[in-house]
ROMI-225290 format. One record per residue (C-alpha): residue in one letter; x, y, z. Coordinates in steps of 0.001 Angstrom, whole numbers, padded with zeros to 6 digits, always signed. Each point is the difference from the previous one (the first is absolute). Example, Ala and Ser with C-alpha at 12.3 -4.5 7.8 and 13.67 -1.06 7.14 Angstrom:
2
A+012300-004500+007800;S+001370+003440-000660;
This chain:
232
X-010217-058051+013907;X-000874-002824-002383;X+000611-003626+000829;X+003436-001277-001015;X-001021-002952-002143;X+002566-002409-001336;X-001443-000606-003457;X-002625+001652-002171;X-002861-001894-001571;X-003735+000411-000462;X-002345+000473+002944;X-003790+000209-000072;X-001656+001811+002905;X-003733+000121+000707;X-001592+002870+001874;X+002747+002199-001432;X-001733+003381-000276;X+000513+001122+003600;X+001308-000862+003444;X+002415-002876+000425;X-000552-001198-003555;X+000980+003378-001433;X+003129+000043+002141;X+000947-003501-001137;X-000360+001195-003590;X+002227+002980+000699;X+002758-002022+001637;X+000060-002770-002586;X+000058+002568-002802;X+002850+001878+001697;X+001937-003274+000088;X-000425-000327-003788;X-002594-002778+000078;X-002641-000188-002712;X-003186+000648+001954;X-003543-000972-000953;X-002204+002075+002294;X-003614-001118+000261;X-003078+001806+001259;X-003667+000553-000704;X+000426+003315-001800;X+002832+001783-001727;X+001931+002185+002448;X-000403+003752-000072;X+003695+000416+000816;X+002494-001462-002442;X+002268-002917+000830;X+003718-000328-000620;X+001283-000701-003510;X+000576-003717+000548;X-003514-000530+001416;X-002852-001335-002103;X-003501+000446+001395;X-002541-002789-000557;X-003674+000344+000967;X-001105-002740+002389;X-002878-000687+002362;X+001264-002870+002144;X-003539-000820+001137;X-001066-000713-003592;X+001229-003319-001483;X-000712+001350-003494;X+002343+002941+000649;X+002710-002353+001284;X-000389-002218-003072;X+000212+003032-002295;X+003204+001162+001692;X+001561-003438-000463;X-000996+000135-003660;X+001776+003328-000479;X+003153-001366+001632;X+000299-003276-001908;X+003649-000887-000621;X+001436+002536+002459;X+002195-001270+002787;X-000964+001147+003506;X+002660-000437+002665;X-001992+001339+002948;X-003763+000135+000539;X-000999+002197+002939;X-003607-000608+001013;X-000432+003247+001901;X-003573+001143-000756;X-002243-000277+003058;X-003039+001537+001647;X-001478+000286+003471;X-003587-000008+001237;X-001628+003434-000051;X-001389-000615+003505;X+001936-002577+002062;X-001319-001770+003085;X-002477-002819+000566;X-003078+002207+000156;X+000793+001611-003366;X+000925-003245-001776;X-001928-000644-003210;X+000276-003088-002169;X+000425+001827-003313;X+002773+002232+001312;X+001767-002958+001606;X+000011-001862-003295;X+001250+003095-001857;X+003026+000160+002311;X+000693-003724-000414;X-000239+000392-003777;X+002578+002807-000099;X+002391-001171+002689;X-000031-003795-000320;X-001479-001213-003275;X+001613+002672-002180;X+003631-000917+000848;X-000776-003647-000778;X-001622+000856-003323;X+002813+002418-000870;X+002621-002665+000659;X-001924-002551-002047;X-000535+002387-002924;X+003635+001163-000111;X+001574-003395+000602;X+001123-000262-003667;X+001821+003330+000430;X+001617-001069+003268;X+001179-003226-001633;X+001999+002070-002502;X+002080+001596+002779;X+003313-001426+001177;X-000937+000693+003647;X-003682+000686+000555;X-001475+001363+003239;X-003632+000489+000998;X-000284+002436+002915;X-003399+000115+001679;X-000337+003110+002145;X-001679-001447+003063;X-000290+001323+003556;X+000799-001084+003517;X-003680+000731+000639;X-000639-003384-001641;X+002383-001895+002285;X-001640-002415+002438;X+002916+000299+002434;X+001019+003652-000299;X-003005+001810-001438;X-001567+000800+003356;X+003141+000765+001996;X+000134+003736-000582;X-002681+000586-002611;X-003503+001164+000901;X-001194-000243-003593;X-003588-001294+000000;X-000456-000260-003761;X-001223-003593-000264;X+000125-000095-003777;X+003513+001429-000251;X+001402-002327+002665;X-001643-003067-001498;X+001059+000942-003524;X+003650+000302+001009;X-000064-003255+001979;X-001418-001687-003085;X+002643+001672-002184;X+002681-001488+002240;X-001427-003481-000579;X-000199+000713-003730;X+003681+001003+000085;X+000972-003323+001584;X-002115-001939-002495;X+001444+001893-002970;X+003523-000505+001337;X-000607-003725+000139;X-001597-000166-003448;X+002705+002112-001694;X+003038-001456+001763;X+000745-002411-002843;X+000083+002954-002393;X+002334+001876+002331;X-002376+002938+000368;X+000262+001385+003528;X-003111+001343+001734;X+000198+002282+003057;X-002452+001592+002432;X+001315+003393+001122;X-001176+002258+002819;X+000743+003618-001025;X-000391+001434+003490;X-002472+002674+001065;X+000584+002289-002962;X-001008+003660-000160;X-002337-000156-003011;X-003702+000570-000653;X-000638-003553+001204;X+002393+000129+002956;X-001203+003411+001116;X+001823+003080+001314;X+000873-001641+003326;X+002070-002717-001681;X+003637+000010+001049;X+001793-001196-003144;X+000714+002143-003081;X-000930-001730-003254;X+003532+000516-001334;X+001567-001964+002862;X-002494-002842-000273;X+000438-000232-003768;X+003785+000050+000323;X-000118-002927+002418;X-002454-001967-002126;X+002073+000510-003152;X+003081-001239+001835;X-001729-003158+001237;X-001357-000762-003450;X+003389+000627-001597;X+001754-002413+002383;X-002672-002710-000105;X+000646-003415-001455;X-002007-003198-000288;X+001124-001035+003487;X-001915+002988+001386;X-003218-000976-001745;X-002969-000209+002357;X+001519+002456+002500;X-001979+002661+001881;X+002313+002956+000672;X-000171+003606+001158;X+001315+002825-002181;X+003261-000120+001988;X+000476-003735-000414;X-001329-001357+003294;X-002119-003190-000081;X-003669+000384+000865;X-001793-002821+001825;X-002865-001518-001893;
């Protein structure tokens, strides 16, 4: 079942070719939103009629700049910074500097650069939302409660993304652009793995609902897919 969204607009989703990103594309399209789906390569399986695919490598500032150039003058109501990666070999013994920096580039720097590049598009919207798909794994207070994840780079990248969300929320408050950090849950995708407990459709439905209900007063919040606050 698609999310029941109150009003249709334009949403741009990174990491849209598979997993949670693909499900977000599907649900927004089913709710009659104009969807700009972004990924590194054109998908082998076609998207819905109201979906436009745009090539994008979020780790490449030149690619981000080129995307912004192709979208000049188009209003974007919702930017979902969903693209993310994990370390190929987590744990302290396997940690390598280059891999760590690659994860930070994709998970932390890219959402900041995407927001900066598409700020002119967000300014054209009547109610603009930036949704950064974060993780409770990056929470200082909750990340270790029931999570044995030992991916240093992933955890640090999401903690940094949370700080970036708060900083962006502060910087964009005067322009009434809301910025959220959202924990999608442990989602059954290639990244989440087969043992994950949450279907992508349920996570996406919850995330779409939170984004749809968000206003400027919610800016800077860190919430789960079902609307519960996450401790920083």
